[in-house]
C-alpha positions as CSV (number, residue, x, y, z in Angstrom):
1,M,34.6,41.5,-12.5
2,S,32.4,40.6,-10.3
3,S,31.1,36.5,-9.6
4,S,28.0,36.8,-11.2
5,T,29.3,38.6,-14.3
6,A,32.4,35.6,-14.4
7,R,29.2,32.7,-14.1
8,L,27.8,34.6,-17.0
9,D,30.5,34.9,-19.1
10,V,31.5,31.1,-18.0
11,E,27.9,30.1,-19.1
12,A,27.7,32.1,-22.7
13,T,31.1,30.3,-23.2
14,I,29.6,26.8,-22.8
15,F,26.7,28.1,-24.7
16,K,28.1,29.2,-27.5
17,R,30.0,26.1,-27.7
18,L,27.3,23.3,-27.2
19,H,25.0,25.2,-29.5
20,P,26.9,28.0,-31.9
21,H,24.1,28.2,-34.7
22,I,21.6,29.4,-31.6
23,F,24.1,31.5,-29.8
24,L,24.9,33.3,-33.7
25,S,21.5,34.0,-34.7
26,R,20.5,35.2,-31.1
27,F,22.7,38.1,-31.8
28,L,22.1,38.5,-35.3
29,A,18.1,38.5,-34.9
30,S,18.8,41.3,-32.6
31,T,17.5,45.3,-33.6
32,P,19.7,46.6,-34.8
33,S,21.9,43.4,-35.7
34,I,24.9,42.3,-34.0
35,R,27.6,39.9,-33.6
36,D,28.8,38.7,-30.3
37,D,32.2,40.8,-30.5
38,G,30.5,43.8,-30.7
39,R,30.2,44.4,-34.5
40,S,27.5,45.3,-36.7
41,P,27.4,42.6,-39.5
42,S,28.8,45.1,-42.1
43,S,31.6,46.3,-40.1
44,S,35.2,45.0,-39.9
45,R,38.2,44.1,-37.0
46,A,40.4,46.8,-36.9
47,V,44.2,46.6,-38.8
48,S,47.2,47.9,-38.2
49,A,50.5,46.3,-40.0
50,V,54.6,46.8,-39.3
51,L,57.2,46.9,-41.9
52,G,60.1,45.8,-41.5
53,S,59.4,43.5,-38.9
54,L,61.9,41.1,-39.8
55,A,65.5,41.9,-40.9
56,S,66.7,38.5,-42.0
57,A,64.2,39.3,-45.1
58,R,64.1,41.4,-48.5
59,G,61.3,42.7,-46.9
60,S,58.8,42.1,-44.5
61,C,55.2,43.0,-43.1
62,L,53.3,42.0,-40.4
63,V,49.4,42.5,-40.0
64,R,46.9,42.2,-37.4
65,L,43.8,41.7,-38.2
66,G,41.6,41.5,-35.3
67,R,43.5,38.6,-33.4
68,T,44.2,37.1,-36.7
69,T,48.5,38.0,-37.2
70,V,50.2,37.0,-40.4
71,V,53.7,38.0,-41.3
72,A,55.5,38.1,-44.8
73,A,59.0,37.8,-46.0
74,V,60.1,38.1,-49.2
75,S,63.2,36.2,-50.2
76,A,64.7,36.8,-53.8
77,E,66.9,34.0,-55.9
78,V,68.0,34.4,-59.7
79,A,66.0,32.2,-61.9
80,R,65.8,31.0,-65.5
81,P,62.7,32.8,-67.0
82,R,60.0,30.7,-69.1
83,D,60.3,30.4,-72.7
84,E,56.9,32.1,-73.0
85,A,57.9,35.4,-71.2
86,P,61.8,35.3,-71.3
87,E,61.6,39.2,-69.6
88,C,59.3,39.0,-66.4
89,G,60.7,37.7,-63.2
90,F,58.5,35.1,-60.9
91,V,56.3,36.2,-57.6
92,V,55.6,33.1,-55.7
93,P,53.6,32.8,-52.7
94,S,53.3,30.2,-49.9
95,I,51.3,29.9,-46.4
96,D,52.1,28.2,-43.5
97,M,49.0,27.5,-40.9
98,S,50.2,24.9,-38.3
99,P,49.1,24.1,-34.7
100,L,51.1,26.9,-33.5
101,C,48.3,29.4,-34.8
102,S,45.5,27.0,-33.8
103,P,44.4,23.8,-32.7
104,R,42.0,23.4,-36.0
105,F,45.3,22.7,-37.7
106,R,47.5,19.8,-38.3
107,P,51.2,19.4,-38.3
108,G,52.2,18.3,-42.3
109,P,51.0,19.3,-45.4
110,P,49.1,22.3,-45.9
111,G,45.4,21.5,-45.5
112,E,42.2,22.5,-46.6
113,E,42.0,25.7,-46.3
114,A,45.7,26.8,-46.0
115,Q,45.2,25.0,-50.1
116,V,41.9,27.7,-50.1
117,V,44.1,30.6,-49.6
118,L,46.6,30.3,-51.2
119,D,44.5,29.9,-54.5
120,R,42.6,32.9,-54.0
121,I,46.3,34.7,-53.2
122,M,47.9,33.6,-56.5
123,A,44.4,34.5,-58.2
124,V,44.4,38.2,-56.7
125,L,47.6,38.1,-57.6
126,D,47.0,37.1,-61.1
127,A,44.3,39.3,-61.8
128,S,46.2,42.8,-60.3
129,P,50.0,42.0,-59.7
130,P,51.6,43.8,-57.7
131,I,54.9,44.9,-59.2
132,D,56.2,44.8,-62.7
133,L,57.4,41.0,-63.6
134,S,59.7,42.8,-66.3
135,A,60.5,44.8,-64.0
136,L,62.4,41.8,-62.1
137,C,64.3,41.2,-65.4
138,I,68.2,40.5,-65.1
139,E,69.5,39.6,-68.3
140,Y,66.4,39.3,-71.2
141,G,66.1,35.7,-71.8
142,E,68.8,34.2,-69.7
143,A,68.0,35.6,-65.8
144,V,65.3,37.3,-63.8
145,W,64.6,37.6,-60.0
146,C,61.7,35.0,-58.5
147,L,60.8,36.3,-55.7
148,Y,59.5,34.1,-52.6
149,I,56.8,35.1,-50.8
150,D,56.7,33.6,-47.1
151,L,53.7,34.1,-45.2
152,V,53.4,33.0,-41.4
153,C,49.8,32.7,-39.9
154,I,51.2,33.5,-36.7
155,S,48.1,33.8,-34.9
156,Y,43.9,32.2,-36.1
157,D,41.0,33.9,-35.7
158,G,39.4,33.7,-39.5
159,N,40.0,35.6,-42.6
160,V,43.8,34.8,-43.2
161,L,42.9,35.9,-47.0
162,D,42.6,40.1,-46.2
163,A,45.6,39.9,-44.1
164,S,48.2,38.0,-46.0
165,M,47.2,40.4,-49.5
166,L,48.1,43.6,-47.2
167,A,51.2,41.4,-45.8
168,I,52.0,40.8,-48.9
169,C,51.6,44.3,-50.0
170,G,53.4,45.3,-47.5
171,A,56.3,43.0,-47.7
172,L,56.7,43.9,-51.3
173,S,56.7,47.5,-50.6
174,D,59.4,47.1,-48.0
175,A,61.4,44.7,-50.7
176,K,64.8,45.5,-51.4
177,I,66.9,43.4,-54.3
178,P,70.8,43.4,-54.9
179,G,71.5,45.0,-58.0
180,A,72.8,42.1,-60.1
181,K,74.5,42.2,-63.8
182,W,74.7,39.8,-66.3
183,D,78.3,38.6,-67.1
184,A,78.2,37.0,-71.0
185,D,81.8,35.6,-70.7
186,A,80.7,33.4,-67.6
187,S,77.1,33.1,-68.3
188,Q,76.6,33.9,-65.0
189,V,75.3,37.1,-62.8
190,I,77.3,39.4,-60.6
191,C,75.7,40.8,-57.4
192,S,77.0,43.3,-55.9
193,P,77.8,43.3,-51.8
194,N,76.8,46.9,-51.7
195,P,73.5,47.7,-50.1
196,T,74.1,51.6,-51.7
197,D,73.2,48.6,-55.1
198,E,70.2,47.4,-53.9
199,Q,67.2,48.5,-55.9
200,R,63.7,48.8,-53.7
201,L,60.6,47.0,-55.7
202,H,57.9,49.7,-57.3
203,L,54.6,48.8,-56.5
204,Q,52.2,49.6,-59.6
205,S,49.4,48.7,-57.9
206,L,48.0,47.5,-54.5
207,P,45.2,44.3,-54.8
208,L,43.7,44.1,-51.6
209,S,40.4,41.5,-50.6
210,C,38.2,42.4,-48.7
211,S,35.8,38.9,-47.3
212,F,32.7,38.0,-46.8
213,G,30.6,35.2,-45.0
214,G,26.7,34.5,-45.4
215,Y,24.5,32.9,-43.1
216,K,21.1,31.2,-43.2
217,G,20.8,33.3,-47.3
218,A,19.0,36.1,-44.4
219,H,23.0,37.6,-43.0
220,L,26.0,38.9,-44.8
221,L,28.8,39.1,-42.3
222,A,31.8,41.4,-43.3
223,D,35.7,40.0,-42.2
224,P,33.9,37.2,-40.6
225,T,35.7,35.3,-37.5
226,A,37.4,31.4,-37.2
227,F,33.8,30.9,-35.1
228,E,31.4,32.4,-38.2
229,S,33.2,31.0,-40.7
230,A,32.6,27.2,-39.2
231,L,28.7,28.2,-39.2
232,L,28.4,30.3,-42.8
233,D,27.1,28.2,-45.6
234,S,28.7,30.8,-48.8
235,S,31.5,32.8,-49.2
236,L,32.4,35.7,-51.2
237,V,35.5,37.7,-51.5
238,L,35.8,40.9,-53.8
239,A,39.0,41.8,-54.6
240,L,39.7,45.9,-55.1
241,S,43.0,47.6,-56.4
242,S,44.7,51.1,-57.4
243,S,47.2,52.3,-59.1
244,S,48.6,53.9,-56.9
245,S,51.6,53.0,-53.8
246,A,51.1,52.6,-50.6
247,G,52.6,56.2,-50.1
248,A,49.3,57.9,-51.9
249,S,47.3,59.8,-51.2
250,A,43.7,58.3,-50.0
251,D,41.7,60.5,-52.6
252,S,42.3,58.1,-55.4
253,A,41.2,55.0,-52.9
254,A,37.8,55.8,-54.3
255,Q,39.1,54.7,-57.9
256,A,40.0,51.6,-56.4
257,K,38.7,48.8,-59.4
258,L,36.8,45.3,-59.0
259,V,39.4,42.5,-59.8
260,L,38.8,39.8,-58.6
261,L,35.3,38.5,-57.6
262,Q,34.8,35.0,-56.0
263,Q,31.3,33.4,-55.0
264,Q,30.9,29.9,-53.3
265,G,27.1,29.3,-53.3
266,V,23.8,32.1,-52.3
267,C,24.4,35.0,-51.0
268,S,21.0,36.5,-51.1
269,T,20.3,38.2,-48.3
270,I,18.1,40.5,-46.5
271,A,18.4,44.2,-46.0
272,R,19.0,45.2,-42.5
273,A,19.7,48.8,-40.2
274,D,23.3,49.2,-39.7
275,A,25.1,52.4,-39.7
276,E,28.1,50.9,-41.6
277,A,26.1,49.6,-44.9
278,P,25.1,51.7,-47.5
279,A,21.0,51.6,-47.2
280,T,20.2,51.3,-50.2
281,H,17.5,48.9,-49.9
282,P,14.5,49.8,-46.9
283,E,14.9,47.4,-44.4
284,G,13.6,43.7,-44.5
285,T,14.2,43.6,-48.3
286,R,15.2,40.1,-49.5
287,L,18.3,41.0,-51.8
288,D,19.2,38.7,-54.7
289,D,22.5,38.2,-55.9
290,E,23.2,40.8,-57.6
291,Q,21.8,43.3,-55.2
292,T,24.3,41.8,-52.9
293,L,27.0,42.2,-54.4
294,E,26.1,45.7,-55.0
295,F,25.5,45.8,-51.3
296,A,29.1,44.5,-50.5
297,L,30.7,46.4,-53.3
298,G,30.0,49.6,-51.3
299,I,31.2,48.2,-47.7
300,A,33.9,46.6,-49.8
301,R,35.0,49.8,-51.1
302,R,35.1,51.8,-47.7
303,R,37.1,48.7,-46.0
304,Y,40.3,49.2,-48.9
305,E,40.6,52.8,-48.1
306,V,41.0,51.9,-44.0
307,L,43.4,49.1,-45.4
308,R,45.7,51.3,-47.4
309,E,45.4,54.0,-45.1
310,A,47.3,51.0,-42.6
311,L,50.5,50.7,-45.3
312,R,50.6,54.0,-45.9
313,E,51.0,54.8,-41.8
314,A,53.5,51.4,-41.7
315,S,54.9,53.3,-44.2
316,E,55.5,56.8,-42.7
317,A,56.7,54.7,-39.4
318,K,59.1,52.9,-41.3
319,E,60.7,56.1,-42.5
320,T,61.2,57.5,-39.4
321,Q,62.7,55.0,-37.1
């Protein structure tokens, strides 16, 4: 790298920190619109997944989304079912976003962003449970499995939600629970120590999220980075789900259904020339919220296929090991 290029990079970094809104606005105002990492507004970052990354967990998955890295680990514990659902087990997610992943976070209890991400994760899981909770029943009304999904953000660069949902589905597809039976005489669960008695969990659906951010009522940014997230004035989360598992054919990705929509702020935007986005409106047309949602849903459906393909490739890689 020449000295002049290095100087320009330093100057750009300083300008970005001192005047973030002007920096982002100048990129988005270009023709065609572009972001500082080279993506178009509707493009998402590269994604990859690795199953079985933690040998100590029942199931695990590491997901890299750009420079955001999240790992999910599944552990299992015997619990008593709820009175209103005596045949159903539990899935309990948690997330850790510590200073180790970004200096923006502080030690101690989960911060506001971690709480928001966890609330959205639980909303997606409730809208489309990835596993049949009745399959976690050991003995009706007496004992069920409680699956803890511990999420740890290793590296933070925005959009932890999408990375976490992919990691959750990957970890559950990788998980095995011990063979267990109910001993009525002792009123307790007996778990088999034999690994051959372990049962693999079956995914009944694959709920994945696609996040967007609105900037100044004129730009809809898919998969926002940490830098962009701090400047957004609205957010949009679309969760899609299909009945197919990680190893199913890609054809059914088009059948993925919208199961959850969360919107904060006004998401109206302006249609712009973008090779990645569906050209449903002339460039320069202001789109209202409903039109913007249709616009985002088209992008999310294609993104869903990419995310599921990443999980399928991870599953095939695990099988060949």
